[in-house]
VOLUMRO-230890 format. One record per residue: residue in three letters; y, x, z of N, C-alpha, C, O in turn. Coordinates in nm, 3 decimals, m for minus. Each point is the difference from the previous one (the first is absolute). Last residue first. Example, Ala and Ser with C-alpha at 12.3 -4.5 7.8 and 13.67 -1.06 7.14 Angstrom:
% VOLUMRO-230890
PT rest    n.yy    n.xx    n.zz   ca.yy   ca.xx   ca.zz    c.yy    c.xx    c.zz    o.yy    o.xx    o.zz
PT  SER  m0.225   1.285   0.708   0.119   0.082   0.006   0.109  m0.077   0.073   0.111   0.051   0.017
PT  ALA  m0.683  m0.022  m0.024   0.119  m0.089   0.000   0.120   0.090   0.000  m0.002   0.104   0.066
This chain:
% VOLUMRO-230890
PT rest    n.yy    n.xx    n.zz   ca.yy   ca.xx   ca.zz    c.yy    c.xx    c.zz    o.yy    o.xx    o.zz
PT  LEU  m5.542 m13.456 m22.312  m0.116  m0.118  m0.033  m0.067  m0.048   0.113  m0.086  m0.086  m0.011
PT  SER   0.393   0.465   0.038   0.045  m0.115   0.015  m0.064  m0.136  m0.067   0.047  m0.114   0.005
PT  VAL  m0.251   0.566   0.043   0.050  m0.067   0.118   0.062  m0.132  m0.018  m0.040  m0.100   0.060
PT  VAL  m0.050   0.321  m0.447  m0.119  m0.045   0.055   0.021  m0.053   0.150  m0.052  m0.106   0.036
PT  GLU   0.394   0.343  m0.274  m0.023  m0.129  m0.074  m0.122  m0.074   0.081   0.011  m0.118   0.033
PT  GLN   0.119   0.526   0.098   0.091  m0.091   0.066  m0.018  m0.133  m0.058   0.025  m0.106   0.057
PT  ARG  m0.300   0.467  m0.210  m0.025  m0.028   0.138   0.093  m0.115   0.061  m0.039  m0.082   0.083
PT  ALA   0.118   0.268  m0.521  m0.119  m0.084   0.010  m0.022  m0.051   0.130  m0.014  m0.120   0.020
PT  MET   0.362   0.420  m0.077   0.036  m0.131  m0.057  m0.117  m0.101   0.024   0.011  m0.112   0.049
PT  ASP  m0.071   0.564   0.034   0.051  m0.057   0.116   0.067  m0.141  m0.051   0.026  m0.085   0.086
PT  LEU  m0.268   0.342  m0.418  m0.084  m0.061   0.130   0.070  m0.055   0.109  m0.051  m0.089   0.067
PT  ALA   0.305   0.255  m0.421  m0.060  m0.114  m0.052  m0.099  m0.017   0.129   0.011  m0.106   0.061
PT  GLN   0.213   0.484  m0.010   0.084  m0.123   0.024  m0.062  m0.116  m0.054   0.033  m0.105   0.054
PT  SER  m0.267   0.501  m0.112   0.014  m0.032   0.155   0.087  m0.104   0.029  m0.016  m0.070   0.100
PT  VAL  m0.029   0.215  m0.547  m0.147  m0.068   0.043   0.018  m0.039   0.133  m0.042  m0.108   0.041
PT  PRO   0.507   0.142  m0.324  m0.118   0.096   0.042  m0.110  m0.082   0.068   0.019  m0.110   0.051
PT  PRO   0.228  m0.156  m0.432   0.024   0.077   0.129  m0.086   0.075   0.041  m0.116  m0.009  m0.040
PT  PRO   0.115  m0.052  m0.482   0.001  m0.089   0.122   0.059   0.085   0.126   0.033   0.118  m0.001
PT  CYS   0.060  m0.089  m0.559  m0.035   0.071   0.126   0.020  m0.087   0.112   0.105  m0.056   0.031
PT  PRO  m0.265  m0.094  m0.540   0.120   0.013   0.116  m0.039   0.083   0.122  m0.110  m0.006   0.055
PT  VAL  m0.154   0.069  m0.531  m0.005  m0.088   0.132   0.105   0.017   0.075   0.016   0.114   0.044
PT  PRO  m0.058  m0.035  m0.585  m0.022   0.070   0.138   0.024  m0.094   0.117   0.086  m0.088  m0.004
PT  GLU  m0.319  m0.050  m0.483   0.132   0.004   0.052  m0.011   0.070   0.147  m0.095  m0.022   0.075
PT  GLY  m0.315   0.169  m0.346   0.097  m0.135  m0.019   0.132   0.037   0.063   0.043   0.114   0.021
PT  GLN  m0.609   0.117  m0.111   0.167   0.016  m0.006   0.063  m0.144  m0.025  m0.043  m0.087  m0.075
PT  PRO  m0.438   0.165   0.313   0.072  m0.029  m0.125   0.130   0.025   0.006   0.064  m0.036   0.099
PT  PRO  m0.418   0.302   0.229   0.052  m0.122  m0.027   0.071  m0.019  m0.138   0.028   0.100  m0.066
PT  PRO  m0.451   0.225   0.139   0.158  m0.019   0.027   0.060  m0.126  m0.043  m0.017  m0.057  m0.108
PT  ALA  m0.503   0.110   0.263   0.072   0.015  m0.114   0.166   0.008   0.048   0.045  m0.060   0.098
PT  ASN  m0.393   0.184   0.287   0.013  m0.092  m0.111   0.096   0.030  m0.095   0.077   0.094   0.014
PT  GLU  m0.147   0.217   0.333  m0.138  m0.020  m0.053   0.010  m0.113  m0.107  m0.068   0.011  m0.102
PT  ASN   0.459   0.142   0.353  m0.051   0.128  m0.067  m0.128  m0.056  m0.096  m0.017   0.036  m0.117
PT  TYR   0.242  m0.327   0.464   0.096   0.028  m0.122  m0.079   0.101  m0.088   0.010  m0.025  m0.120
PT  LEU  m0.237  m0.083   0.501  m0.001  m0.117  m0.082   0.105   0.011  m0.138  m0.015  m0.053  m0.111
PT  GLY  m0.054   0.402   0.459  m0.107  m0.014  m0.101   0.008  m0.126  m0.084  m0.050  m0.005  m0.112
PT  GLN   0.372   0.086   0.431   0.018   0.107  m0.096  m0.114  m0.020  m0.115   0.016   0.007  m0.122
PT  ILE  m0.030  m0.275   0.534   0.103  m0.048  m0.112   0.007   0.083  m0.111   0.006  m0.048  m0.113
PT  TYR  m0.284   0.232   0.448  m0.061  m0.138  m0.074   0.103  m0.052  m0.110  m0.023  m0.012  m0.121
PT  LYS   0.173   0.357   0.424  m0.097   0.050  m0.116  m0.063  m0.123  m0.070  m0.013  m0.004  m0.122
PT  ARG   0.291  m0.088   0.481   0.058   0.055  m0.111  m0.070   0.061  m0.113   0.037   0.002  m0.117
PT  ILE  m0.237  m0.190   0.530   0.068  m0.111  m0.075   0.068   0.068  m0.130  m0.016  m0.052  m0.110
PT  PRO  m0.438   0.291   0.275   0.130  m0.027   0.061   0.097  m0.110  m0.113  m0.013  m0.016  m0.121
PT  LEU  m0.536  m0.007   0.143   0.116   0.064  m0.068   0.146  m0.020   0.098   0.035  m0.103   0.056
PT  PRO  m0.487  m0.113   0.011  m0.037   0.141  m0.046   0.107   0.085  m0.061  m0.024   0.108  m0.053
PT  PRO   0.014  m0.493   0.469   0.020   0.004  m0.149  m0.005   0.155  m0.043   0.053   0.095   0.058
PT  LYS  m0.295  m0.318   0.379   0.125   0.088  m0.031  m0.024   0.015  m0.147  m0.105   0.038  m0.053
PT  ILE  m0.037  m0.463   0.446  m0.036   0.093  m0.121   0.120   0.114  m0.034   0.118  m0.022   0.029
PT  GLY  m0.287  m0.280   0.430   0.088   0.027  m0.101  m0.045   0.093  m0.096  m0.073   0.095   0.028
PT  GLU  m0.139   0.005   0.427   0.065  m0.152  m0.034   0.106   0.035  m0.112   0.073   0.099   0.005
PT  ASP  m0.452   0.294   0.075   0.120  m0.067   0.072   0.031  m0.133  m0.060  m0.040  m0.023  m0.115
PT  ARG  m0.462   0.227   0.135   0.127  m0.014  m0.090   0.116  m0.049   0.061  m0.009  m0.108   0.060
PT  GLU  m0.413   0.342   0.221   0.046  m0.109  m0.051   0.129  m0.004  m0.101   0.099   0.064   0.035
PT  ARG  m0.432   0.361   0.031   0.108  m0.067   0.065   0.005  m0.143  m0.064  m0.033  m0.019  m0.117
PT  LEU  m0.356   0.469   0.128   0.061  m0.102  m0.073   0.097  m0.113   0.109  m0.044  m0.045   0.106
PT  SER  m0.256   0.450  m0.016   0.165   0.023  m0.030   0.064  m0.094  m0.074   0.115   0.013  m0.042
PT  ASP  m0.595  m0.008   0.156   0.079  m0.009   0.128   0.126   0.032  m0.031   0.079  m0.017   0.093
PT  MET  m0.399   0.051  m0.430   0.026  m0.138   0.033   0.087  m0.015   0.123   0.065  m0.103   0.017
PT  SER  m0.038   0.551  m0.346  m0.079  m0.048   0.123   0.052  m0.152   0.026   0.120  m0.030  m0.001
PT  ALA  m0.149   0.368  m0.459   0.071  m0.083   0.096  m0.079  m0.064   0.108  m0.110  m0.052  m0.016
PT  ALA   0.122   0.444  m0.373  m0.089  m0.044   0.083   0.086  m0.078   0.104   0.068   0.063   0.082
PT  ILE  m0.007   0.081  m0.636   0.041  m0.001   0.139  m0.110  m0.032   0.087  m0.105  m0.037  m0.052
PT  GLN   0.253   0.183  m0.483  m0.118  m0.034   0.088   0.063   0.026   0.156   0.057   0.102   0.039
PT  MET   0.230  m0.238  m0.495  m0.053   0.109   0.062  m0.109  m0.046   0.104  m0.008  m0.119   0.031
PT  LEU   0.426  m0.023  m0.454  m0.136  m0.022   0.058  m0.050   0.128   0.075   0.020   0.113  m0.044
PT  THR   0.492  m0.329  m0.032  m0.091   0.111  m0.028  m0.134  m0.027   0.051  m0.015  m0.044   0.114
PT  THR   0.422  m0.230  m0.109  m0.098  m0.051  m0.076  m0.100   0.118  m0.021  m0.093  m0.016  m0.079
PT  ASP   0.483  m0.134   0.455  m0.034   0.088  m0.087  m0.141  m0.033  m0.065  m0.089  m0.049   0.069
PT  VAL   0.519  m0.233   0.183  m0.154   0.007  m0.042  m0.028   0.138  m0.096   0.058   0.010  m0.108
PT  CYS   0.358  m0.263   0.477  m0.029   0.110  m0.113  m0.143   0.015   0.000  m0.060   0.027   0.104
PT  VAL   0.404  m0.439   0.077  m0.135   0.039  m0.012  m0.020   0.136  m0.085   0.002  m0.023  m0.121
PT  PRO   0.497  m0.144   0.344  m0.126  m0.037  m0.088  m0.118   0.061   0.024  m0.004   0.088   0.085
PT  GLY   0.398  m0.247   0.279  m0.055   0.111  m0.085  m0.094  m0.046  m0.079  m0.077  m0.089   0.034
PT  GLU   0.114  m0.221   0.376   0.101   0.099  m0.042  m0.066   0.119  m0.083  m0.102   0.059   0.035
PT  SER  m0.103  m0.566  m0.018   0.002   0.114   0.115   0.108   0.097  m0.087   0.016  m0.006  m0.122
PT  LEU  m0.022  m0.559   0.121  m0.020   0.135  m0.074  m0.007   0.113   0.093   0.058  m0.001   0.109
PT  LEU  m0.025  m0.450   0.041  m0.088  m0.021  m0.113  m0.013   0.132  m0.078  m0.095   0.019  m0.077
PT  GLY   0.384  m0.159   0.475  m0.146   0.076   0.021  m0.093  m0.029  m0.105  m0.121  m0.006   0.024
PT  ALA   0.590  m0.120   0.030  m0.092  m0.098   0.036  m0.133   0.056   0.016  m0.097  m0.069   0.032
PT  LYS   0.462   0.354  m0.152   0.027  m0.064   0.130  m0.103  m0.109   0.061  m0.021  m0.021   0.120
PT  GLN  m0.016   0.211  m0.566  m0.032   0.084   0.089   0.006  m0.041   0.154  m0.087   0.015   0.085
PT  CYS   0.237  m0.265  m0.474  m0.157   0.000   0.023  m0.046   0.103   0.116  m0.098  m0.019   0.071
PT  LEU   0.569   0.005  m0.158  m0.040  m0.111   0.036  m0.166  m0.013   0.018  m0.053  m0.039   0.104
PT  GLU   0.227   0.393  m0.323   0.051   0.017   0.140  m0.052  m0.121   0.052  m0.089   0.017   0.083
PT  VAL   0.025  m0.006  m0.535  m0.098   0.079   0.081   0.045   0.028   0.139  m0.085   0.040   0.079
PT  SER   0.385  m0.276  m0.377  m0.142  m0.081   0.013  m0.092   0.078   0.090  m0.060  m0.056   0.092
PT  HIS   0.473   0.260  m0.186   0.040  m0.103   0.071  m0.156  m0.069   0.041  m0.043  m0.019   0.114
PT  LYS   0.043   0.357  m0.441   0.033   0.046   0.154   0.009  m0.118   0.097  m0.062   0.001   0.107
PT  PHE   0.020  m0.097  m0.575  m0.133   0.036   0.068   0.033   0.055   0.141  m0.069  m0.030   0.098
PT  PHE   0.439  m0.104  m0.346  m0.090  m0.119   0.018  m0.126   0.048   0.068  m0.049  m0.063   0.094
PT  GLY   0.358   0.395  m0.251   0.033  m0.079   0.123  m0.084  m0.108   0.038  m0.030  m0.016   0.119
PT  GLU  m0.092   0.269  m0.524  m0.006   0.072   0.152   0.035  m0.079   0.106  m0.075  m0.020   0.095
PT  PHE   0.171  m0.160  m0.518  m0.152  m0.017   0.021  m0.017   0.066   0.142  m0.046  m0.061   0.096
PT  VAL   0.469   0.101  m0.264  m0.019  m0.142   0.042  m0.142  m0.005   0.039  m0.031  m0.059   0.104
PT  GLU   0.188   0.470  m0.273   0.029  m0.026   0.136  m0.041  m0.125   0.044  m0.048  m0.013   0.113
PT  ILE  m0.029   0.123  m0.547  m0.103   0.044   0.083   0.041  m0.010   0.150  m0.083  m0.011   0.091
PT  CYS   0.291  m0.324  m0.453  m0.010   0.137  m0.009  m0.107   0.032   0.128  m0.044  m0.088   0.074
PT  PHE   0.053  m0.359  m0.398   0.027   0.058   0.125   0.003   0.141   0.016  m0.091   0.055  m0.062
PT  ARG   0.003  m0.287  m0.354   0.104  m0.085   0.062   0.064   0.078   0.128   0.120   0.021   0.019
PT  ALA  m0.489   0.150  m0.265   0.108   0.040  m0.071   0.133  m0.091   0.055   0.117   0.032  m0.023
PT  GLY  m0.553  m0.069   0.218   0.037   0.131   0.005   0.123   0.032  m0.074   0.069   0.094   0.038
PT  ALA  m0.265  m0.526  m0.083   0.060   0.028   0.115   0.041   0.112   0.036   0.101   0.001   0.070
PT  LYS  m0.313  m0.046  m0.451   0.132  m0.062  m0.038   0.044   0.005   0.167   0.112   0.047   0.020
PT  SER  m0.544   0.052  m0.045   0.079   0.114  m0.069   0.139  m0.027  m0.025   0.079   0.093  m0.011
PT  LEU  m0.378  m0.411   0.209   0.015   0.112   0.101   0.095   0.103  m0.093   0.097   0.056   0.052
PT  VAL  m0.251  m0.403  m0.278   0.139  m0.062   0.080   0.011   0.132   0.100   0.112   0.036   0.038
PT  SER  m0.481  m0.021  m0.348   0.150   0.060  m0.057   0.102  m0.062   0.078   0.117   0.020  m0.031
PT  HIS  m0.574  m0.137   0.121   0.044   0.133   0.043   0.116   0.042  m0.040   0.062   0.085   0.063
PT  ASP  m0.150  m0.619  m0.039  m0.027   0.115  m0.064   0.030   0.145   0.066   0.095   0.012   0.077
PT  PRO  m0.186  m0.465   0.208   0.105   0.054  m0.094  m0.053   0.113  m0.073  m0.081   0.073   0.057
PT  ILE  m0.249  m0.454   0.101   0.093   0.068   0.076   0.094   0.074  m0.114  m0.020  m0.016  m0.121
PT  THR  m0.209  m0.466   0.132   0.002   0.107  m0.086   0.093   0.106   0.080   0.115  m0.031   0.030
PT  GLU  m0.416  m0.400   0.186   0.116   0.053  m0.052   0.003   0.123  m0.057  m0.082   0.081   0.043
PT  ASP  m0.276  m0.315   0.175   0.019  m0.040  m0.109   0.129   0.029  m0.087   0.016  m0.032  m0.118
PT  LEU  m0.137   0.113   0.581  m0.107   0.084  m0.073   0.033  m0.024  m0.157  m0.017   0.091  m0.081
PT  ASP   0.448  m0.076   0.386  m0.135  m0.070   0.030  m0.083   0.052  m0.113   0.042   0.078  m0.086
PT  TYR   0.385   0.170   0.314  m0.062  m0.052  m0.133  m0.119  m0.065   0.020  m0.087   0.066   0.058
PT  GLY   0.383   0.184   0.257   0.029  m0.120  m0.006  m0.031  m0.071  m0.135   0.066  m0.094  m0.045
PT  LEU  m0.119   0.548   0.255   0.107  m0.022  m0.080   0.032  m0.130  m0.033   0.100  m0.020  m0.068
PT  PHE  m0.444   0.125   0.359   0.110   0.068   0.045   0.133  m0.020  m0.094   0.115  m0.011   0.044
PT  TRP  m0.572  m0.141  m0.169   0.062  m0.080   0.109   0.126   0.047   0.063   0.079  m0.082   0.047
PT  ARG  m0.307   0.325  m0.384   0.076  m0.116  m0.060   0.056  m0.083   0.121   0.113  m0.049   0.000
PT  TYR  m0.342   0.421   0.128   0.103   0.041  m0.055   0.081  m0.139  m0.069   0.120  m0.022   0.011
PT  ALA  m0.552  m0.028   0.184   0.080   0.026   0.097   0.145   0.035  m0.040   0.094  m0.041   0.069
PT  MET  m0.457  m0.025  m0.390   0.058  m0.123   0.071   0.098   0.017   0.091   0.099  m0.073  m0.001
PT  ASN  m0.249   0.384  m0.424   0.012   0.000   0.145   0.064  m0.126   0.063   0.122  m0.018  m0.004
PT  VAL  m0.143   0.148  m0.468  m0.126  m0.044   0.026  m0.006  m0.006   0.167  m0.097  m0.059   0.048
PT  GLN   0.509   0.159  m0.278  m0.072  m0.101  m0.103  m0.124  m0.056   0.069  m0.028  m0.120  m0.002
PT  ILE   0.263   0.507   0.180   0.040  m0.126   0.033  m0.060  m0.134  m0.068  m0.021  m0.108   0.056
PT  GLU  m0.087   0.536  m0.198  m0.037  m0.011   0.121   0.044  m0.133   0.061  m0.082  m0.076   0.051
PT  ARG   0.249   0.211  m0.437  m0.146  m0.026  m0.040  m0.059  m0.044   0.144  m0.070  m0.101   0.013
PT  MET   0.522   0.266  m0.028  m0.021  m0.153  m0.040  m0.133  m0.030  m0.024  m0.030  m0.120   0.004
PT  LEU   0.096   0.581   0.116   0.045  m0.100   0.101  m0.026  m0.144  m0.031  m0.069  m0.075   0.069
PT  ARG   0.011   0.411  m0.419  m0.127  m0.024   0.112   0.038  m0.084   0.115  m0.080  m0.082   0.046
PT  ARG   0.436   0.162  m0.334  m0.131  m0.054  m0.088  m0.098  m0.030   0.100  m0.038  m0.113   0.031
PT  GLU   0.382   0.376   0.107   0.038  m0.122  m0.003  m0.095  m0.082  m0.079   0.000  m0.119   0.031
PT  SER  m0.066   0.561   0.266   0.004  m0.043  m0.129   0.031  m0.162   0.001  m0.057  m0.079   0.076
PT  THR   0.025   0.352   0.308   0.116   0.025  m0.051   0.007  m0.051  m0.134   0.110  m0.009  m0.055
PT  THR  m0.398  m0.062   0.524  m0.014  m0.035  m0.118   0.132   0.036  m0.082   0.084  m0.088   0.021
PT  GLY  m0.251   0.071   0.465   0.006   0.142  m0.069   0.000  m0.025  m0.153  m0.048   0.093  m0.065
PT  TYR   0.058  m0.410   0.441  m0.131   0.030  m0.025  m0.001   0.114  m0.105  m0.105   0.035  m0.055
PT  LEU   0.483  m0.200   0.263  m0.076  m0.007   0.112  m0.137   0.035  m0.066  m0.086   0.040   0.079
PT  TYR   0.453  m0.066  m0.381   0.004   0.112   0.090  m0.092  m0.009   0.116  m0.015   0.108   0.058
PT  GLY   0.011  m0.453  m0.381  m0.038   0.126  m0.053   0.013   0.133   0.094  m0.079   0.094   0.003
PT  VAL   0.222  m0.522   0.135  m0.149  m0.002  m0.008  m0.055   0.134  m0.073  m0.105   0.058   0.031
PT  LEU   0.550  m0.138  m0.027  m0.035   0.026   0.143  m0.166  m0.008   0.009  m0.067   0.064   0.081
PT  ILE   0.325  m0.198  m0.489  m0.014   0.168   0.025  m0.058   0.026   0.125  m0.069   0.101   0.009
PT  THR   0.093  m0.550  m0.095  m0.086   0.053  m0.096  m0.018   0.159   0.029  m0.103   0.065   0.016
PT  LYS   0.428  m0.328   0.189  m0.123  m0.004   0.068  m0.112   0.061  m0.070  m0.096   0.050   0.058
PT  PHE   0.525  m0.073  m0.244   0.008   0.113   0.124  m0.138  m0.028   0.077  m0.046   0.089   0.071
PT  LEU   0.122  m0.383  m0.435  m0.005   0.138  m0.037  m0.009   0.094   0.105  m0.075   0.098  m0.007
PT  VAL   0.125  m0.557   0.090  m0.141   0.020  m0.036   0.002   0.154  m0.054  m0.102   0.068   0.018
PT  LEU   0.517  m0.209   0.130  m0.097   0.014   0.121  m0.133   0.020  m0.063  m0.074   0.082   0.054
PT  PRO   0.413  m0.180  m0.350  m0.012   0.132   0.029  m0.090   0.019   0.136  m0.058   0.107   0.020
PT  ASP  m0.005  m0.479  m0.404   0.058   0.019   0.142  m0.003   0.147   0.033  m0.104   0.064  m0.015
PT  VAL   0.114  m0.168  m0.495  m0.091  m0.006   0.085   0.073   0.015   0.145   0.097   0.075   0.011
PT  SER   0.249  m0.280  m0.321  m0.093   0.116  m0.017  m0.118  m0.023   0.090  m0.002  m0.102   0.068
PT  PRO   0.318  m0.250  m0.340  m0.043   0.065   0.109  m0.089   0.094  m0.003  m0.096   0.000  m0.078
PT  GLN   0.452  m0.081  m0.321  m0.140  m0.060   0.054  m0.028   0.072   0.136   0.023   0.119   0.017
PT  GLY   0.509  m0.125  m0.190  m0.143   0.026  m0.052  m0.129  m0.077   0.082   0.008  m0.084   0.090
PT  THR   0.463   0.258   0.166  m0.013  m0.082  m0.117  m0.147   0.026  m0.063  m0.073   0.084   0.054
PT  CYS   0.310   0.148   0.337   0.035  m0.132   0.006  m0.060  m0.092  m0.105   0.002  m0.122   0.021
PT  SER  m0.212   0.630   0.079   0.123  m0.078  m0.060  m0.025  m0.143   0.059  m0.107  m0.048   0.037
PT  TYR  m0.056   0.524   0.235  m0.054  m0.144  m0.083   0.127  m0.047  m0.057   0.105   0.015   0.062
PT  TYR  m0.126   0.350   0.252  m0.067   0.044  m0.111  m0.017  m0.102  m0.094  m0.046   0.027  m0.111
PT  PRO   0.249  m0.074   0.548   0.061   0.074  m0.064  m0.049   0.024  m0.144   0.083   0.013  m0.090
PT  ARG  m0.367  m0.220   0.432   0.109  m0.088  m0.073   0.083   0.088  m0.089  m0.006  m0.033  m0.119
PT  ALA  m0.360   0.200   0.433  m0.014  m0.019  m0.152   0.123  m0.070  m0.067   0.029   0.026  m0.117
PT  LEU  m0.035   0.016   0.608  m0.032   0.157  m0.071  m0.005  m0.005  m0.140   0.054   0.089  m0.066
PT  PRO  m0.057  m0.503   0.306   0.144   0.058   0.008  m0.004   0.133  m0.076   0.082   0.032  m0.086
PT  TYR  m0.496  m0.237   0.124   0.092  m0.077  m0.086   0.145   0.062  m0.004   0.066   0.016  m0.102
PT  VAL  m0.438   0.120   0.415   0.001   0.065  m0.150   0.111  m0.057  m0.074   0.072   0.077  m0.063
PT  PHE  m0.162  m0.217   0.506   0.097   0.107  m0.014  m0.005   0.067  m0.137   0.085   0.079  m0.042
PT  PRO  m0.399  m0.447   0.231   0.146  m0.026  m0.074   0.097   0.097  m0.010   0.107  m0.031  m0.052
PT  SER  m0.552   0.085   0.278   0.010   0.004  m0.159   0.127  m0.023  m0.050   0.049   0.067  m0.092
PT  ASP  m0.236   0.115   0.539   0.093  m0.110  m0.019   0.044   0.002  m0.132   0.110   0.047  m0.031
PT  ILE  m0.588   0.140   0.284   0.128   0.044  m0.093   0.068  m0.136  m0.021  m0.061  m0.105  m0.023
PT  ALA  m0.349   0.123   0.280   0.075   0.102   0.055   0.132   0.027  m0.080   0.090   0.069   0.049
PT  GLU  m0.399  m0.410  m0.154   0.040  m0.016   0.138   0.088   0.084   0.048   0.090  m0.031   0.078
PT  PRO  m0.302   0.076  m0.514   0.112  m0.117   0.021   0.035  m0.020   0.136   0.111  m0.051   0.018
PT  ILE  m0.485   0.363  m0.073   0.150   0.054  m0.038   0.102  m0.132  m0.006   0.107   0.009   0.062
PT  GLN  m0.601  m0.079   0.016   0.086   0.048   0.140   0.157   0.032  m0.053   0.101  m0.033   0.062
PT  ARG  m0.462  m0.070  m0.369   0.043  m0.114   0.042   0.095   0.019   0.131   0.078  m0.084   0.045
PT  ILE  m0.274   0.449  m0.282   0.079  m0.073  m0.084   0.073  m0.126   0.053   0.113  m0.035  m0.033
PT  LEU  m0.481   0.314   0.244   0.145   0.054   0.017   0.128  m0.074  m0.077   0.117  m0.003   0.038
PT  HIS  m0.583  m0.238   0.152   0.028   0.076  m0.106   0.162   0.048   0.021   0.093  m0.068   0.045
PT  ASP  m0.362  m0.257   0.221   0.034   0.143   0.045   0.036   0.096  m0.121   0.017   0.119   0.025
PT  GLN  m0.143  m0.594  m0.088   0.115   0.003   0.090   0.044   0.145   0.060   0.111   0.024   0.047
PT  PRO  m0.360  m0.129  m0.535  m0.039   0.027   0.141   0.133   0.000   0.073   0.100   0.057  m0.045
PT  VAL  m0.144  m0.310  m0.408   0.064   0.127   0.049  m0.031   0.017   0.152   0.061  m0.070   0.081
PT  LEU  m0.200  m0.308  m0.333  m0.060   0.082  m0.058   0.035   0.164   0.040  m0.068   0.100  m0.025
PT  ARG   0.267  m0.539   0.156  m0.114   0.026   0.084  m0.056   0.115  m0.072  m0.061   0.070   0.081
PT  ASP   0.437  m0.263  m0.298   0.025   0.065   0.126  m0.115   0.058   0.081   0.013   0.105   0.062
PT  PHE  m0.085  m0.369  m0.457   0.047   0.115  m0.025   0.028   0.097   0.132  m0.049   0.111   0.019
PT  SER  m0.292  m0.523  m0.065   0.133   0.014   0.046   0.043   0.144  m0.026  m0.060   0.085   0.066
PT  LEU  m0.264  m0.439  m0.332  m0.004   0.097   0.094   0.128   0.036   0.051   0.095  m0.039  m0.068
PT  GLN  m0.433  m0.223  m0.311   0.081  m0.046   0.096   0.000   0.104   0.110  m0.103   0.024   0.062
PT  TYR   0.011  m0.023  m0.625  m0.021   0.046   0.153   0.075  m0.054   0.078   0.118  m0.011  m0.034
PT  TYR  m0.341  m0.041  m0.505   0.124  m0.020   0.096  m0.051   0.031   0.144  m0.115  m0.021   0.040
PT  LEU  m0.165   0.124  m0.407   0.128  m0.022  m0.076   0.132  m0.032   0.084   0.117   0.021  m0.032
PT  LYS  m0.544   0.339   0.154   0.042  m0.151   0.007   0.120  m0.022  m0.088   0.082   0.088  m0.026
PT  PRO  m0.505   0.300   0.044   0.131  m0.018  m0.018   0.044  m0.148   0.009  m0.061  m0.076  m0.076
PT  ALA  m0.378   0.332   0.248   0.030  m0.110  m0.078   0.145  m0.019  m0.021   0.037  m0.087   0.079
PT  PHE  m0.445   0.438   0.142   0.165  m0.017  m0.025   0.007  m0.109  m0.107  m0.065   0.020  m0.103
PT  GLN  m0.334   0.146   0.486   0.025  m0.063  m0.141   0.137  m0.018  m0.035   0.054  m0.081   0.075
PT  HIS  m0.404   0.389   0.287   0.119  m0.076  m0.024   0.051  m0.023  m0.159   0.015   0.085  m0.089
PT  LYS  m0.456   0.012   0.437   0.062   0.039  m0.129   0.090  m0.098  m0.035  m0.026  m0.118  m0.023
PT  GLY  m0.284   0.302   0.467   0.060  m0.083  m0.047   0.070   0.050  m0.142   0.025   0.119  m0.017
PT  MET  m0.497  m0.047   0.325   0.122   0.081  m0.088   0.079  m0.103  m0.055  m0.058  m0.080  m0.074
């Protein structure tokens, strides 16, 4: 009988990239989504002066992680990212880097309108579905306890891809409802329609 002894080290020699399994969903998403489309979508909401903000791509990726795994609480989502190596890898934060505070997400909620988030998710989810990473439709789970008799012959293999637990609009609405109201400030200038911004983003990506 073996007995594992854990002795923390002061220094480690490892590859962060190797810690994330090759077949992990998070690793496959960047191959399916053309992330540069985020910048033209978010550009109308940022000023040309002041200190640089948190990368809007990081914000959208963070919310995408919450959507895929059904987390609508900003505090809980950032705690999960703090300890999850796959999430850190996806956001581009190394093991010794400090991730953004949860309040950044609240400020993003004040900066962007709900249509911007919804437009981002619809476009991202469509790309993921085309790549075969996501199954269509959310998963509905009833937590009622009951006695059942299940036959092993009725078991079936799980379909490829995962099914996000919430529809896009319901998840985005949950973000706005569950978390603290955004701070009051100067009104955000009216941006172009989301559909127009996405078209501009696609054109910009193609030009690159």
